[in-house]
Structure formats: structure tokens, C-alpha cells
C-alpha positions as CSV (number, residue, x, y, z in Angstrom):
1,M,178.6,-208.6,-41.7
2,G,176.8,-211.8,-42.7
3,S,173.8,-211.8,-45.2
4,Q,170.5,-211.1,-44.1
5,Q,167.5,-212.5,-45.9
6,L,163.6,-211.9,-45.7
7,G,161.4,-214.9,-47.1
8,G,164.4,-216.8,-48.0
9,R,165.2,-214.3,-50.7
10,P,168.6,-211.9,-50.1
11,E,168.0,-208.4,-48.8
12,S,169.4,-205.7,-50.6
13,L,171.5,-203.2,-48.2
14,W,173.5,-200.0,-48.7
15,L,176.2,-199.4,-46.3
16,W,177.4,-196.2,-45.5
17,G,181.0,-195.2,-44.0
18,P,184.2,-193.9,-44.3
19,E,186.4,-195.4,-47.4
20,I,189.9,-196.8,-46.2
21,G,192.5,-195.7,-48.8
22,G,195.8,-197.4,-49.5
23,S,198.6,-198.9,-47.6
24,G,199.3,-197.5,-44.2
25,G,196.1,-196.0,-44.1
26,T,196.7,-193.3,-46.7
27,R,193.6,-192.3,-48.3
28,D,193.1,-191.6,-52.2
29,A,191.9,-188.5,-52.6
30,T,189.7,-189.3,-55.8
31,R,187.9,-192.0,-53.9
32,P,184.3,-191.2,-52.4
33,V,184.7,-190.3,-48.8
34,F,181.6,-192.6,-48.4
35,S,181.6,-196.6,-49.4
36,L,178.9,-197.1,-51.4
37,V,178.0,-201.0,-50.9
38,A,175.1,-203.1,-52.2
39,W,175.3,-206.4,-51.3
40,L,173.4,-209.8,-51.7
41,C,174.0,-213.1,-49.9
42,H,176.5,-215.1,-52.3
43,N,175.0,-218.6,-52.0
44,D,173.5,-218.5,-55.6
45,V,176.3,-217.4,-57.1
46,H,179.0,-219.8,-56.0
47,V,178.9,-223.2,-54.5
48,R,179.8,-223.3,-50.6
49,S,183.1,-223.6,-50.0
50,A,185.6,-222.2,-47.3
51,T,187.6,-220.1,-50.2
52,K,186.3,-216.5,-50.7
53,P,184.0,-216.2,-53.5
54,R,185.6,-214.3,-56.7
55,V,182.2,-212.8,-57.7
56,S,179.7,-210.9,-55.8
57,E,176.2,-210.0,-56.6
58,D,175.3,-206.7,-55.4
59,A,172.7,-204.2,-56.2
60,L,172.6,-200.5,-57.7
61,F,169.6,-198.0,-56.9
62,G,168.6,-199.9,-53.3
63,G,168.1,-203.3,-55.1
64,R,166.5,-202.7,-58.3
65,I,169.3,-203.1,-60.8
66,A,171.5,-206.4,-60.0
67,L,175.0,-206.4,-60.2
68,F,177.4,-209.1,-60.2
69,Q,181.2,-207.8,-60.0
70,P,184.4,-209.2,-58.6
71,S,184.4,-209.7,-55.0
72,P,186.6,-207.3,-52.6
73,G,190.2,-208.0,-53.4
74,F,189.6,-209.4,-56.9
75,G,189.2,-206.6,-58.9
76,Y,187.8,-203.4,-59.4
77,R,184.3,-202.7,-58.1
78,A,181.8,-200.2,-59.5
79,N,181.4,-197.1,-57.0
80,V,179.5,-194.0,-56.8
81,D,181.2,-192.3,-59.6
82,A,179.1,-194.8,-62.1
83,L,176.0,-193.5,-61.2
84,L,177.3,-190.1,-61.0
85,L,178.1,-189.9,-64.1
86,A,174.8,-191.6,-65.7
87,A,173.1,-189.3,-63.6
88,F,175.2,-186.1,-65.3
89,A,175.0,-187.3,-68.8
90,G,171.4,-187.4,-68.6
91,Q,170.7,-184.1,-66.8
92,Q,168.1,-181.7,-68.2
93,R,168.2,-183.7,-71.4
94,R,166.1,-186.3,-73.5
95,G,166.9,-190.0,-74.0
96,V,169.3,-191.0,-76.6
97,A,168.9,-193.5,-79.2
98,K,172.6,-195.1,-78.7
99,A,174.9,-194.7,-76.0
100,V,178.5,-196.0,-76.2
101,D,180.1,-197.1,-72.7
102,L,183.9,-197.0,-73.2
103,G,185.7,-199.1,-70.8
104,S,182.7,-200.5,-69.3
105,G,183.6,-202.9,-67.0
106,V,180.9,-204.6,-65.5
107,G,178.6,-201.9,-67.1
108,A,177.5,-200.1,-63.7
109,V,177.4,-197.1,-65.9
110,G,175.6,-198.6,-68.8
111,L,173.0,-200.3,-66.7
112,S,172.5,-197.0,-64.8
113,L,171.7,-195.4,-68.2
114,F,168.9,-198.0,-69.1
115,H,167.6,-197.6,-65.2
116,L,167.3,-193.8,-65.5
117,G,165.7,-193.9,-69.0
118,I,168.4,-192.0,-70.5
119,A,169.4,-194.3,-73.2
120,K,167.4,-196.9,-75.6
121,R,170.2,-198.7,-76.6
122,V,174.0,-199.1,-75.2
123,E,176.9,-200.5,-76.5
124,F,179.4,-201.6,-74.0
125,I,183.3,-202.1,-75.2
126,E,185.7,-203.4,-72.2
127,R,189.3,-205.0,-72.8
128,D,189.0,-207.6,-69.6
129,A,187.3,-210.8,-71.1
130,S,186.5,-211.5,-67.4
131,L,184.5,-208.6,-67.1
132,V,182.7,-208.6,-70.3
133,A,181.3,-211.7,-69.3
134,L,179.9,-210.3,-65.8
135,C,178.7,-207.5,-68.0
136,Q,177.0,-209.8,-70.2
137,R,175.5,-211.4,-67.2
138,N,174.3,-208.2,-65.7
139,L,172.3,-207.2,-69.2
140,D,170.9,-211.0,-69.2
141,A,170.0,-210.5,-65.4
142,N,168.5,-206.8,-65.2
143,G,166.7,-207.7,-68.8
144,F,168.5,-205.3,-71.1
145,A,170.3,-208.2,-73.1
146,E,168.1,-207.5,-76.4
147,R,168.8,-203.6,-76.3
148,S,172.6,-203.8,-75.9
149,S,176.1,-205.6,-76.9
150,V,179.0,-206.2,-75.4
151,V,182.6,-206.0,-77.3
152,V,185.8,-207.3,-76.1
153,G,188.3,-204.8,-77.2
154,D,191.4,-202.6,-76.0
155,L,190.8,-199.1,-77.1
156,E,194.9,-198.7,-77.2
157,R,193.8,-200.1,-80.8
158,S,191.6,-197.5,-81.7
159,L,187.6,-197.7,-82.0
160,R,187.9,-198.5,-85.9
161,T,189.8,-201.2,-85.1
162,V,188.0,-202.7,-82.0
163,A,184.2,-202.1,-83.1
164,P,184.1,-200.3,-86.4
165,E,180.7,-200.6,-86.9
166,L,180.0,-198.1,-83.8
167,V,181.8,-195.1,-85.7
168,H,180.5,-191.9,-85.6
169,T,176.7,-193.7,-84.4
170,A,176.7,-192.5,-80.8
171,N,174.3,-189.9,-79.5
172,L,176.2,-190.0,-76.3
173,V,179.6,-191.5,-75.3
174,V,180.4,-192.4,-71.3
175,S,183.6,-193.0,-69.9
176,N,184.5,-194.0,-66.2
177,P,188.4,-194.2,-67.6
178,P,191.3,-195.6,-65.4
179,Y,192.3,-192.5,-63.2
180,V,195.9,-193.3,-63.1
181,A,198.5,-194.0,-65.8
182,E,200.7,-196.7,-65.5
183,S,203.5,-194.6,-66.0
184,R,203.0,-192.6,-63.4
185,D,202.1,-195.0,-60.8
186,A,205.6,-196.5,-59.0
187,R,203.6,-198.5,-56.8
188,A,203.7,-202.7,-57.2
189,P,200.6,-204.7,-56.1
190,A,201.1,-206.3,-53.1
191,H,200.0,-210.0,-54.3
192,A,198.6,-211.6,-57.4
193,R,194.7,-210.3,-56.5
194,S,196.3,-206.7,-56.2
195,K,197.2,-206.8,-60.0
196,A,193.6,-207.4,-60.9
197,R,192.8,-204.0,-59.5
198,Q,195.9,-202.7,-60.8
199,R,195.1,-203.2,-64.0
200,A,191.5,-201.8,-64.2
201,R,192.5,-198.5,-62.4
202,H,195.5,-198.0,-64.9
203,G,195.7,-196.9,-68.2
204,E,196.3,-193.9,-70.6
205,L,193.5,-191.2,-71.0
206,A,194.5,-190.4,-74.6
207,P,192.7,-193.8,-76.0
208,F,189.5,-193.0,-74.4
209,L,189.2,-189.7,-75.4
210,R,190.2,-190.5,-79.3
211,S,187.5,-193.3,-79.1
212,A,184.8,-190.8,-77.9
213,A,185.8,-188.7,-80.9
214,E,185.6,-191.6,-83.2
215,A,182.1,-192.7,-81.9
216,L,180.1,-189.5,-81.7
217,G,177.3,-189.0,-84.5
218,R,176.4,-185.7,-85.4
219,R,175.4,-183.3,-82.3
220,G,176.7,-186.2,-80.1
221,R,178.3,-185.4,-76.8
222,A,180.7,-187.3,-74.6
223,C,180.7,-187.7,-70.3
224,F,183.6,-188.4,-68.5
225,V,184.4,-188.5,-64.8
226,Y,187.8,-187.9,-63.8
227,P,189.9,-186.8,-61.0
228,A,189.7,-182.9,-60.5
229,H,193.2,-182.5,-60.2
230,A,194.1,-184.1,-63.6
231,L,191.1,-182.3,-65.2
232,L,193.4,-180.1,-67.3
233,E,194.8,-183.0,-69.0
234,L,191.4,-184.4,-70.0
235,M,190.9,-181.0,-71.7
236,T,193.9,-180.6,-73.6
237,L,193.7,-184.2,-74.9
238,G,190.2,-183.7,-75.5
239,R,190.8,-180.6,-77.7
240,D,194.0,-183.0,-79.5
241,V,190.9,-184.9,-81.2
242,G,188.7,-181.7,-81.4
243,L,186.6,-182.1,-78.5
244,E,185.5,-179.2,-76.7
245,P,184.4,-178.8,-73.2
246,K,180.9,-177.5,-72.8
247,R,179.3,-178.5,-69.1
248,L,181.3,-179.1,-65.9
249,R,180.3,-180.1,-62.6
250,F,182.9,-180.7,-59.6
251,V,182.0,-183.3,-56.9
252,H,183.1,-182.9,-53.4
253,G,183.1,-185.1,-50.5
254,K,182.2,-182.6,-48.2
255,A,181.5,-178.9,-48.9
256,D,184.7,-178.0,-47.0
257,R,187.1,-180.2,-48.9
258,P,188.8,-180.0,-52.4
259,A,186.8,-181.4,-55.2
260,R,187.3,-184.9,-55.7
261,V,186.2,-185.7,-59.2
262,A,185.0,-183.5,-62.2
263,L,181.8,-184.4,-64.3
264,I,182.2,-183.1,-68.0
265,E,180.6,-183.1,-71.2
266,L,182.1,-182.7,-74.2
267,V,181.2,-182.1,-78.0
268,S,182.9,-181.4,-81.4
269,G,182.9,-178.1,-81.9
270,K,184.3,-174.6,-81.4
271,A,186.0,-173.4,-78.4
272,G,183.7,-171.3,-75.6
273,G,180.5,-171.7,-74.3
274,L,181.8,-173.6,-71.3
275,V,178.9,-173.7,-68.2
276,V,180.2,-174.5,-64.8
277,E,177.1,-176.1,-63.0
278,T,177.2,-175.7,-58.9
279,P,179.2,-178.1,-57.4
280,L,177.8,-181.8,-56.1
281,I,178.5,-182.3,-52.7
282,E,178.4,-185.9,-51.5
283,T,178.3,-185.7,-47.6
284,E,176.9,-183.8,-45.0
285,S,179.4,-182.7,-41.8
286,D,178.0,-185.5,-39.9
287,G,178.7,-188.0,-43.0
288,R,175.2,-188.7,-44.0
289,A,174.5,-188.3,-47.6
290,T,173.5,-185.4,-49.0
291,E,169.8,-185.1,-50.3
292,E,171.0,-185.1,-54.0
293,V,173.1,-188.1,-53.9
294,A,170.3,-190.0,-51.5
295,R,167.9,-189.4,-54.1
296,L,169.9,-190.9,-56.6
297,V,171.2,-194.0,-54.9
298,R,168.4,-194.9,-52.9
299,P,165.3,-194.2,-54.9
């Protein structure tokens, strides 16, 4: 599909369709059942050439938030999970003074917190320097640079080492961590470009939970999105660092399908008091987005 422009300016579009899984057409059960793609023409991002651009200019929330991210095939791209996590973190709550986005990538979750009025300030932490550069570019493009900072750091080294100034300062921690531990994935990337995607999608969960516990201030809370089938692992690792689950919501691609991912809120405190909310259904039987999802992604 070619780029469409109105009056010389790129037009932001949302495209809904089935997600294609891995090799052989096998679909990853943790991926959204629809593709959520907002695209803009690439002419102002790269010099025209015969090669595919490595960065695309996309958009969130019907074009209200610009999003520079790796082009398809050149790295991990944000999907609807980032928006669902941000909305879950802000559900029935007042705004917070400071949020920390662990493993922020290009900043989709933190940008959503800003757009939804959930956080006054967001601190971003990401290990990949190229994604950090795109995150900073997104903050500049959307006017949020003065309300944020971006740190290059690997959480395997602990938050106290990577960003000691953030220890016990956050009212809210959000994280959309890698869904697959490298030790559990025997698949090898088919080519060099796949390595970038694999690095972004693979990693251990424990460092994110440990860093969340280190970042939280008094009465702070941490919100994660993670595959539903691995929820027990997240809850167990959370308890190992003193974080207890207090709110949980399962996300289903369709009403008759098993849960795809889980949205979970954890706090430092005693066990018990877990509230399991009504499930979030992403699509109707005919493939259209449900009213709740459509209100979020296409305001």
C-alpha cells in the first residue's frame, strides 16, 4: 500500500487485520489478533532510495502522538499491548507525579501515559542505544522532552547501578518486558535483521521485577503486561522481591479464545486482596475491534 497524503501532509491511518505469526504460518499466541498499524509517509524520515528505510514515522491515538520506530523487519515495533498497559495503569486512578518505564524501547508506553494524562513526568530506561535515540526523538517530536529523561542501561546490572537517582522515587512503574527468556527459545534468527527483533523480544523477567521494586517509592505501584500462560512466573518472581499482586485483568483476542496476555498491578506489602477484573476482549466475532479497544486506539 502506498502512502496517502492530504494537502501535502501525511495522513495517519489505522489498519486492522489478522496478525501473521512465525515461520510456516504458525501464530504466536501472545501477539494481538489484529495488527495495529498507524503509518505516515517516510519521505521526511529518510532520503529517498531504493533500499527500505530503517525507521518509519507512525502514530498512536489516531495520529495525536507521533511515533518513530524501526521499520518492519528492522527491530521490535510497538503494538496494542503498550496502549493497553498505559490505560490499565491509569484506570480509576488520579495522575501520578513520576512514572518509570522499564525497558521502554522507543517510548510507546510512556508516551501513552503522557497522552492519557496519567503521569506528569516519565523516566525511560532502555538498554538498546538505537531505541533510546528514537525514544528521545519521540519525546522531542511530541513536546514531552522537558517532562522526561532517557537513560541507556541494562537492568541486568540493577537499577541502583544504572540509574541510582531513581531508586525509591516512582509513584508508578510500567513495563512491557520481553516475553521470552533466551534460555527457553531455541529458534535462531533467519538473517541479521531478525537479530535486532530477537534481542528486543528476548530477555529474563527477573531484572524487570527487581528494578520495579527498587524504583517504587512509598505507596507506589508497578504495572506489567505479560503472556497469560507465564503469569505464575511473574507473580512468583514478584514475590521474591517483595511485590504482591493486587489487581489483575486478562486480555483475550476474542471472547471464545484463551487469554493472550495479562495486565497486572503489584505493590510492596502483604499477600492477599487480589482483585480480578472483568476480561478485556479485543475483537468481536467478525474481527472488528470491540468498543473498549476502539475508544482507546482511535479516539
